[in-house]
C-alpha positions as MATLAB code, in Angstrom:
seq = 'MNYVQLEAAVATLTSTINRDLGREAIKPMTLETPQPPPDELHFFRLVVWCYGFVFEAAADVLKECKSLMKQNAPERTNRYDLVSRTVNNLRTYKVHNLPPSKSNDQKRAQAEAWLAEFKHGGDGMARASEQLCKMTLEVLNDITSLWTAATADPGDALQLIEQVLNSLDNAWPPHEFHRIAEEEAKNIQLHGFNAKNFCEKYLAEWRAIGACFLDRKSGEAGIRRAIQTTMYATFGKVS';
ca = [
    -157.924    4.510   42.817;
    -161.459    3.404   43.753;
    -165.074    3.871   42.801;
    -165.657    6.664   45.346;
    -163.031    8.812   43.610;
    -164.483    7.951   40.210;
    -167.999    8.867   41.310;
    -166.748   12.211   42.643;
    -165.016   12.968   39.332;
    -168.218   12.160   37.423;
    -170.184   14.472   39.722;
    -167.676   17.301   39.165;
    -167.676   16.908   35.391;
    -171.469   16.639   35.265;
    -172.122   19.730   37.374;
    -169.482   21.779   35.518;
    -170.720   21.012   32.013;
    -174.426   21.107   32.844;
    -173.965   24.475   34.559;
    -172.063   25.951   31.629;
    -174.494   24.589   29.030;
    -177.532   25.598   31.068;
    -179.222   22.228   30.654;
    -179.060   18.636   31.819;
    -176.805   17.606   28.943;
    -175.221   14.856   31.039;
    -178.028   12.770   32.474;
    -178.163   11.515   36.086;
    -176.693    8.104   36.796;
    -179.354    5.687   38.055;
    -177.457    2.393   37.792;
    -176.700    0.296   40.854;
    -173.365    1.402   42.279;
    -170.448   -0.947   43.066;
    -170.246   -1.769   46.765;
    -167.418   -3.244   48.847;
    -165.778   -5.670   48.921;
    -164.019   -5.300   45.551;
    -164.903   -8.805   44.387;
    -166.219  -10.080   41.059;
    -169.705   -8.628   41.637;
    -168.150   -5.260   42.451;
    -166.138   -5.376   39.238;
    -169.163   -6.365   37.159;
    -171.202   -3.462   38.549;
    -168.264   -1.114   37.980;
    -168.043   -2.126   34.313;
    -171.783   -1.608   33.807;
    -171.677    1.735   35.660;
    -168.771    3.017   33.557;
    -170.529    1.894   30.393;
    -173.716    3.647   31.481;
    -171.892    6.921   31.943;
    -169.621    6.849   28.889;
    -172.070    5.400   26.361;
    -175.438    6.540   27.717;
    -175.668    9.336   30.287;
    -172.828   11.441   28.851;
    -172.433    9.981   25.352;
    -173.335   13.083   23.328;
    -171.351   15.475   25.533;
    -168.293   13.214   25.560;
    -168.383   13.100   21.777;
    -168.082   16.904   21.730;
    -165.382   16.821   24.398;
    -163.405   14.351   22.330;
    -163.527   16.772   19.388;
    -162.262   19.498   21.704;
    -159.534   17.158   22.890;
    -158.396   16.446   19.328;
    -158.021   20.184   18.696;
    -156.276   21.130   21.921;
    -154.734   17.996   23.424;
    -154.461   15.322   20.709;
    -152.020   13.277   22.783;
    -154.870   12.548   25.213;
    -157.214   11.117   22.605;
    -155.396    7.765   22.632;
    -156.079    7.483   26.353;
    -159.748    8.367   25.794;
    -160.072    5.812   22.995;
    -158.401    3.115   25.099;
    -160.790    3.639   28.007;
    -163.860    3.703   25.743;
    -162.757    0.542   23.975;
    -161.886   -1.260   27.215;
    -165.182   -0.386   28.900;
    -167.173   -1.391   25.829;
    -165.302   -4.683   25.414;
    -165.619   -5.616   29.086;
    -169.313   -4.791   29.200;
    -170.003   -6.687   25.966;
    -167.982   -9.657   27.214;
    -169.760   -9.688   30.580;
    -173.389   -9.228   29.538;
    -173.761  -10.476   25.954;
    -173.606  -13.853   24.315;
    -170.996  -13.542   21.549;
    -171.453  -16.090   18.751;
    -168.276  -16.610   16.706;
    -167.588  -13.778   14.267;
    -164.608  -11.595   13.472;
    -165.970   -8.660   15.504;
    -167.127  -10.781   18.458;
    -163.909  -12.795   18.539;
    -161.885   -9.587   18.628;
    -163.938   -8.100   21.479;
    -163.752  -11.327   23.459;
    -159.997  -11.637   22.951;
    -159.353   -8.031   23.981;
    -161.520   -8.352   27.103;
    -159.919  -11.630   28.128;
    -156.413  -10.250   27.546;
    -157.174   -7.200   29.706;
    -158.628   -9.344   32.505;
    -155.733  -11.801   32.321;
    -153.387   -9.114   33.633;
    -155.202   -9.117   36.972;
    -156.328  -12.706   37.525;
    -153.153  -13.917   39.183;
    -153.631  -14.267   42.923;
    -156.673  -13.902   45.131;
    -156.983  -10.134   44.728;
    -157.310  -10.225   40.940;
    -160.766   -8.626   40.800;
    -159.711   -5.940   43.268;
    -156.751   -5.033   41.054;
    -158.941   -5.074   37.957;
    -161.413   -2.696   39.619;
    -158.593   -0.417   40.707;
    -157.130   -0.302   37.204;
    -160.479    0.396   35.550;
    -161.158    3.202   38.033;
    -157.690    4.633   37.448;
    -158.002    4.604   33.653;
    -161.466    6.136   33.643;
    -160.579    8.728   36.269;
    -157.581    9.910   34.248;
    -159.800   10.510   31.221;
    -162.457   12.311   33.258;
    -159.781   14.564   34.759;
    -158.425   15.220   31.254;
    -161.868   16.286   30.058;
    -162.632   18.410   33.117;
    -159.326   20.296   32.946;
    -159.629   20.751   29.187;
    -163.190   22.073   29.481;
    -162.214   24.427   32.298;
    -159.328   25.825   30.270;
    -161.452   26.206   27.131;
    -164.132   28.167   28.999;
    -161.797   30.363   31.074;
    -162.068   33.254   28.600;
    -165.691   34.533   28.394;
    -165.516   35.007   24.629;
    -164.107   31.547   24.034;
    -166.673   30.093   26.432;
    -169.615   31.596   24.542;
    -168.311   30.278   21.246;
    -167.664   26.786   22.614;
    -171.005   26.560   24.407;
    -172.910   27.670   21.309;
    -171.053   25.099   19.218;
    -171.702   22.272   21.674;
    -175.376   23.158   22.117;
    -175.895   23.232   18.351;
    -174.253   19.831   18.043;
    -176.318   18.382   20.885;
    -179.557   19.698   19.400;
    -178.743   17.969   16.116;
    -177.574   14.708   17.670;
    -180.183   11.945   17.690;
    -178.637    8.708   18.988;
    -180.587    5.496   18.301;
    -181.795    5.119   21.891;
    -183.819    8.346   21.544;
    -185.840    6.816   18.717;
    -186.134    3.525   20.612;
    -187.625    5.349   23.599;
    -190.221    7.179   21.508;
    -191.139    4.027   19.592;
    -191.566    2.074   22.840;
    -193.864    4.802   24.200;
    -195.954    4.761   21.046;
    -196.098    0.962   21.091;
    -197.705    1.146   24.526;
    -200.203    3.713   23.248;
    -201.413    1.325   20.552;
    -201.211   -1.677   22.895;
    -198.497   -3.401   20.871;
    -197.090   -6.241   22.986;
    -193.698   -7.925   22.596;
    -192.469   -5.013   20.483;
    -188.727   -4.766   19.646;
    -188.130   -1.029   19.220;
    -184.500   -1.444   18.204;
    -185.286   -3.740   15.300;
    -188.230   -1.617   14.187;
    -186.288    1.674   14.203;
    -183.149    0.382   12.511;
    -184.081    1.151    8.892;
    -185.628    4.555    9.661;
    -182.787    6.189   11.632;
    -181.416    8.342    8.800;
    -184.909    9.456    7.788;
    -185.902   10.434   11.320;
    -182.613   12.235   11.987;
    -183.249   14.316    8.862;
    -186.685   15.199   10.234;
    -185.166   16.297   13.543;
    -182.781   18.603   11.672;
    -185.763   20.497   10.227;
    -186.538   22.070   13.619;
    -184.855   24.917   15.470;
    -184.794   23.382   18.951;
    -184.664   19.960   20.593;
    -188.202   20.006   21.963;
    -189.754   20.849   18.590;
    -187.500   18.325   16.878;
    -188.642   15.536   19.194;
    -192.279   16.464   18.589;
    -191.713   16.247   14.829;
    -189.883   12.939   15.115;
    -192.622   11.544   17.352;
    -195.248   12.374   14.734;
    -193.139   10.645   12.067;
    -192.741    7.571   14.264;
    -196.462    7.569   15.042;
    -197.301    7.753   11.339;
    -194.917    4.910   10.517;
    -196.224    2.717   13.323;
    -199.868    3.398   12.483;
    -199.221    2.555    8.839;
    -197.488   -0.685    9.845;
    -199.603   -1.878   12.779;
    -202.748    0.251   12.712;
    -204.348    2.211   15.564;
    -206.257    1.037   18.593;
    -209.933    1.114   17.680;
];
């Protein structure tokens, strides 16, 4: 298994789900792609790329697909959870400083244990890349086949698509608020602003505001006004 096969599977899943949902529910991948040879740099880029797809570009859709998996193929959920956990641990281990704590120690230990399986011999990173591609590809194929089966009947497809769209319209992951807050910070010329820290205590409040609207576009407009109001009250406006 290699990155080319993984990229093709991502493209198939993305086009299938976006076509059926009638929107760009899975976002385009813009991260730097892993390039040969399959060395340590290749593996690092592969980890970041997998993380970007699973936890960013397709996060909301994959959450719905996991629910579908639990209903129709529960035996596959363990494989999905293993891949998600492995990708998250490897990415955290590779790009974050992890001061000692129970959670950090666990992530570090799990990442190091996974990597230890492939570090024997000169081709360790190549084997690690191959294994990560294989694991992720299996899950993507699971999801694609499950989605295809669930939408084969027109009546079932309409019901599933309506359910998923409703869930997506009501899903407001933290990075959506971070993006809006960062845009508003620029508007009021706020420099050195940490959107993540600022938004943290308002997430529940702003999600509730988003739920007051009938569609995603209107919901974002309402949330933006709430964020603007909060930021103006805290930092003031540009005179």
